[in-house]
Structure formats: structure tokens, C-alpha cells
C-alpha positions in Angstrom: 97.3 35.9 29.2 95.6 33.4 30.9 96.4 33.8 34.7 96.4 30.5 36.5 95.3 30.9 40.3 97.3 28.7 42.7 94.8 26.4 44.3 95.1 25.8 48.0 96.3 21.9 48.3 93.8 20.1 50.8 95.4 18.7 53.9 95.0 15.0 54.3 92.1 14.0 56.5 93.3 12.6 59.7 92.6 9.0 60.5 89.6 8.2 62.4 90.4 8.2 66.0 93.4 10.5 65.6 92.2 13.2 68.0 95.6 14.9 68.6 95.7 15.9 64.9 92.3 17.4 64.9 93.3 19.6 68.2 96.3 20.8 66.6 94.5 21.7 63.5 92.1 23.6 65.7 94.9 25.3 67.7 96.3 26.6 64.4 93.0 28.4 63.0 91.7 29.1 66.5 92.7 31.9 69.1 90.7 32.6 72.0 87.7 31.3 70.4 88.3 33.6 67.3 89.8 32.5 64.1 92.9 34.2 63.0 91.1 36.0 59.9 88.5 37.2 62.1 90.8 38.4 64.6 92.8 40.5 61.8 89.8 42.0 60.6 88.5 42.9 63.9 91.7 44.7 64.9 91.9 46.6 61.5 88.0 47.9 62.6 89.1 48.5 66.2 92.1 50.8 65.0 89.8 52.6 62.4 87.0 53.1 65.0 89.6 54.5 67.6 91.0 57.2 64.9 87.6 58.2 63.8 86.5 58.9 67.7 89.9 60.9 68.2 89.7 63.0 64.9 85.9 63.5 66.0 86.9 64.8 69.4 89.4 67.4 68.1 86.6 68.7 65.7 84.1 69.0 68.2 86.5 70.8 70.5 87.7 73.2 67.6 84.1 73.9 66.7 82.9 74.6 70.4 86.1 77.0 70.5 85.4 78.8 67.4 81.8 78.9 68.1 82.1 80.2 71.6 80.7 83.7 72.3 83.0 86.5 73.2 82.7 88.2 76.6 81.2 91.4 75.0 78.9 93.9 77.0 75.3 93.9 76.0 73.6 97.1 74.6 70.5 97.4 77.2 72.4 99.3 79.7 74.5 96.5 81.1 77.8 97.2 82.5 80.8 95.4 80.3 82.0 91.9 81.4 85.4 91.0 82.2 87.2 88.4 84.1 88.0 88.1 88.0 89.5 91.0 89.8 90.1 93.1 86.7 86.6 92.8 85.7 85.3 93.5 89.0 87.5 96.8 89.2 86.4 98.0 85.9 82.8 97.6 86.9 83.1 99.3 90.2 84.8 102.3 88.4 81.9 102.6 85.9 79.3 102.0 88.9 81.1 104.7 91.1 80.9 107.6 88.1 77.4 106.7 87.6 76.5 107.0 91.2 78.4 110.2 91.7 76.8 111.8 88.6 73.3 110.8 89.5 70.5 112.9 90.5 66.8 113.0 90.4 65.5 110.7 87.8 68.6 108.6 87.5 67.4 105.8 89.5 67.3 103.6 86.4 70.7 104.2 85.6 72.1 103.1 88.8 69.7 100.1 88.6 71.7 98.8 85.6 74.6 98.3 88.1 72.8 97.8 91.4 69.1 96.5 91.2 68.3 97.9 94.4 68.4 101.2 93.2 65.4 101.1 91.1 63.4 101.7 94.6 65.6 104.8 95.7 64.4 108.4 95.7 67.4 110.4 94.5 67.6 114.0 94.9 69.3 117.0 93.5 70.0 117.8 89.5 72.2 115.3 87.8 76.1 116.4 87.6 76.0 117.9 90.8 79.2 116.1 91.7 81.2 115.5 88.7 84.2 113.3 88.8 87.0 114.5 86.3 89.0 111.2 87.2 88.5 107.9 88.7 90.9 105.0 89.8 91.1 102.1 91.7 93.2 102.3 94.9 92.2 99.1 96.8 90.8 95.7 95.6 90.5 92.7 97.7 88.6 89.4 97.5 86.1 88.8 100.5 84.6 85.7 99.4 84.1 83.4 96.7 83.3 85.5 93.4 83.0 88.6 95.7 85.4 91.8 95.4 85.4 94.8 97.6 87.0 97.7 95.4 87.8 101.1 96.5 87.7 103.8 94.0 89.1 107.2 94.3 87.3 110.1 92.6 88.7 113.4 91.9 85.5 115.7 92.0 85.4 119.2 90.3 83.6 121.8 92.0 80.3 122.6 90.9 79.3 125.4 88.6 78.5 128.6 90.0 74.6 129.2 90.2 72.8 131.2 87.9 72.1 134.7 89.3 68.5 135.1 89.5 67.5 138.7 90.2 64.2 137.6 92.1 66.0 135.3 94.3 65.9 136.6 97.8 68.8 138.2 99.3 69.3 135.4 102.2 69.5 132.7 99.5 72.8 133.8 97.9 76.0 132.1 99.2 78.3 134.1 101.2 81.2 135.3 99.0 83.5 135.6 101.9 83.1 132.0 103.1 82.7 130.6 99.7 79.9 128.5 100.7 78.4 126.1 98.1 81.7 126.2 95.9 84.0 124.1 97.5 87.2 123.3 95.7 88.3 120.3 93.7 88.7 117.3 96.0 89.3 113.6 96.3 87.1 111.3 98.0 86.9 107.2 98.4 83.9 105.3 97.7 84.1 101.3 98.6 82.0 99.2 96.0 81.0 95.5 96.8 81.0 93.6 93.5 79.7 90.2 92.9 80.6 88.1 89.9 78.9 84.8 88.3 78.8 83.1 85.0 75.9 84.3 82.4 73.8 82.2 80.2 75.9 82.8 77.2 79.2 81.9 78.9 80.5 85.3 79.8 81.1 86.6 83.0 78.5 89.0 84.6 78.8 91.4 87.5 76.5 93.4 89.9 76.7 95.5 92.6 75.5 94.3 96.2 74.8 97.5 97.7 75.4 101.4 97.1 78.9 102.6 97.5 80.2 103.5 100.9 82.6 106.7 101.3 85.7 105.5 103.4 88.9 107.3 104.2 91.6 107.2 101.8 94.8 105.3 102.3 97.6 106.7 104.2 101.1 107.5 103.1 104.0 105.9 104.6 108.0 106.6 104.6 109.6 105.3 101.6 112.2 103.0 101.5 115.9 103.9 101.7 117.6 103.9 98.3 121.2 102.6 97.4 122.1 106.0 96.1 124.3 108.6 97.6 124.0 112.3 98.2 122.7 113.9 94.7 125.8 116.0 93.4 125.9 118.7 90.7 127.0 117.2 87.4 130.5 118.0 86.3 131.7 117.9 82.8 135.1 115.9 83.7 132.8 113.2 84.7 132.5 110.7 81.8 129.1 109.4 83.0 127.7 112.9 82.7 128.6 113.1 79.0 127.0 109.6 78.5 123.7 110.5 80.4 123.4 114.1 78.7 123.7 112.4 75.4 121.3 109.4 76.1 118.5 111.8 77.7 118.9 114.6 74.5 118.1 111.7 72.1 115.6 109.7 74.3 113.5 112.8 75.1 114.4 115.5 72.8 115.3 113.5 69.4 118.7 114.9 69.4 121.2 112.5 68.4 121.1 108.5 67.8 119.8 106.7 70.7 121.3 103.3 70.2 124.9 104.9 70.1 124.4 105.3 73.6 123.3 101.9 74.6 125.0 98.8 75.7 124.8 95.5 73.6 121.5 93.7 73.9 119.7 96.8 75.5 116.7 97.9 73.3 115.0 101.3 74.2 112.9 103.3 71.8 112.8 107.3 72.0 109.8 108.9 72.7 108.2 110.0 69.5 107.2 112.6 68.8 109.9 114.1 70.8 107.9 116.2 73.9 110.8 118.4 74.6 113.4 120.6 72.7 116.3 120.4 75.4 117.3 118.4 78.5 119.3 119.9 81.4 121.3 117.7 83.9 120.7 119.0 87.2 122.1 116.5 89.5 123.0 112.7 90.0 123.3 110.3 92.7 125.5 107.3 92.6 125.6 103.9 94.2 129.2 104.1 94.4 131.6 107.1 93.9 130.1 110.4 93.7 132.4 111.7 91.3 134.7 109.7 88.5 136.9 111.2 86.3 138.2 107.9 84.8 136.4 105.2 83.2 136.8 102.0 85.4 137.4 98.6 83.7 135.3 97.1 81.1 132.2 95.4 82.6 132.0 97.9 85.6 128.2 98.3 86.6 127.0 101.3 88.5 123.5 102.4 89.3 122.4 106.2 89.4 119.3 108.4 90.3 119.3 111.2 87.7 117.4 114.4 87.9 116.7 116.7 84.9 114.8 119.6 84.0 113.1 119.2 80.5 112.2 122.1 78.3 109.1 122.0 76.2 108.4 123.9 72.9 106.7 127.0 74.8 109.8 127.4 77.2 108.3 125.8 80.1 110.4 123.2 82.1 109.2 120.1 83.8 111.5 118.4 86.3 112.0 114.5 85.7 113.9 111.7 87.6 115.5 108.4 86.0 116.8 105.3 87.7 119.6 104.3 85.2 122.0 101.5 85.3 125.4 102.0 83.2 127.9 99.7 82.5 131.5 100.3 81.0 132.6 98.9 77.7 135.6 99.6 75.4 136.7 102.5 77.7 133.4 104.3 77.9 130.0 104.3 79.9 127.0 102.9 78.2 123.2 102.7 79.3 122.5 99.2 80.4 118.9 99.8 81.5 116.4 102.3 82.3 115.0 101.2 85.4 111.5 100.7 86.6 112.1 102.2 90.1 115.0 103.5 92.1 117.0 100.6 93.8 116.1 100.2 97.4 118.5 99.4 100.1 117.9 95.9 101.4 116.4 95.9 105.0 119.0 95.2 107.9 118.6 91.5 109.2 116.7 91.4 112.4 119.3 91.1 115.3 119.1 87.8 117.4 117.9 88.0 121.0 
């Protein structure tokens, strides 16, 4: 089959001197100095270039994210890296532990945390002070990327010295005074920590000086709570039955836990169960101290419950739980296991 192509029909040439016809034709084929065909081609080209640039940017960002090195500690005695306050707290805890354990010849160990320790001259044997527990009790930022971390250290008493028959009588500690064998103690050390980005993109930390021993934090009077006076449990109180059954299932694995929970309340029993039995010793309520009847559905009450949980070896441990109960279908259910007792709102300041 022969395909005939349609030939364009030539436009009649304008008469000489017909400048208006020439201008009209030029306006029809030219826009802004570009021919309409060239403009269409250029628009398509610009569109493809823009899409290529966007896709390239996305792929470059994804590749940078996937290839970014993780904040992992190096193996050449460098402390692990972290982020911000959390990293500074962890670094200070490790530094304080090494500082307390250090003895003669351990200057290099400390220098991994505080470079200035390389010029120190330590005395005594390593492990003379042995921290059995360390925890951060205060953390505050004192400047840009500078943190002051207070670490509490529970120190074990040193091991008794090995008896030496050749030792002089005056060298032995007095057994009556216990000199040289102090008991367990808790001491506090303030550690200044600076942070900065490392060449691999992770965050690095360094101690700015040796630790400073400081006084521990003081205690304060706790806030008043909303609960009334603790009362012994009574079997005629329907709240007692719910609480006993709930804690038996939660702590001792006795019974179905979900049976005692309000709708949309989710709790998981402790597994394996650490106790064999739970005895309810007292409860303090935000409301009536004792109730013999279940109030209308939807009633909410907060209680502070004390129990003694019995372990498999027969020993008991006192525990306290802050609970919120709610009524439904004529019974009490556990609405929540609260994180802390409910504090009573502070009184409004009196006007002058």
C-alpha cells in the first residue's frame, strides 16, 4: 500500500509593499524572538533537565545517608561516643569509674579520658577504691558543648591486708578502731565534659580536668498526696477483692490478668513470676476509706496500696502500688498502674 504524505500548501506570497501581511506572518511564527517549534522543544528539554536534577539530588542524599558512618567507639582506648547530654553522662560515668580504680602506673588509662592525666604521678595500688555502683545524680550544661556531670559512686571497703609475720607490730591497724577498713560508702564526684564533632561525623567527648569530689544532694520533704489515712483491708470491701486478684495475677502468675483490667487498659504480667503469694496489708484511698457497695458505672478512684510479696524461699518484700480503679458492670476494675502517687495540688498563694 502506498502512503501518500500530505504536502503543505504554500501560502500566497504577499504583494510587494504589503508590509502588514509580512508582520502578521512573522507574529504567527515568532514569540519573543523564538520560533514556536523551538520554544516547544526547549520547554521539553527544560522539563527533563529539572526532573534529572531532582532525582539526582534525592539519590545523592540517600547515598550520603546510607554511607554515613555510625557513632561507634574506637578500639584504641577511646571512650564511646554519644549525643549531647546523654553521651556526656555516659562518658563521665566511665571516666569516674576508671579514676576511682586507677593506681600507680594507670596514668595512660586516665589519659584516654583526660589527656592531662599523662603527666600525673599516681600512687597506691589499682583497685584500692572499688566502685560497685555508679549513677548520674546531676547533669547541667555550663556552656556551649560543655557539661557538668555529678556521678555518685558506691564504694566497697578495701580487702583486708594480707598478714605478714615480718611486719612490725606498729604497722597493723588497730582492731578496736577498724582503721584501714572503712565500711561501704557513697561519694560524689563532679566531672566537667566537653563535646565536639569528630572527623568521621560522630560526636567525641573529653574530660576538661580531673574529677572534683563534692557533697551529695540533700533530701527534701515529699509533697502531700491525695490519699487518706492507710486502712487495713476488709473482705467486705469490693475494691479489696479486685486488688488482691489483680496483684496475685500480676506478681505471682495466679489467674488471668486481663480479667481484672478495664477496657483499653494493657498490662503484662511479670514473667517469670518473682513471687508465690501476695498479701495486701493496707490501702489509702482518694475518697471513702472503706466501701461496701460498688458505686455507679464510670466512678473513678485512686488508691495507694501496700503489699508484702512472698518469694519462693519464704522471704517477703514490702511493695507499694499506686492504682486507679474504675467501675463497670457493677464491679471495680484496674484502670491503670500509675507511675507515682498522685500529689495534692499546691494551695494558691494568698493575695496581699
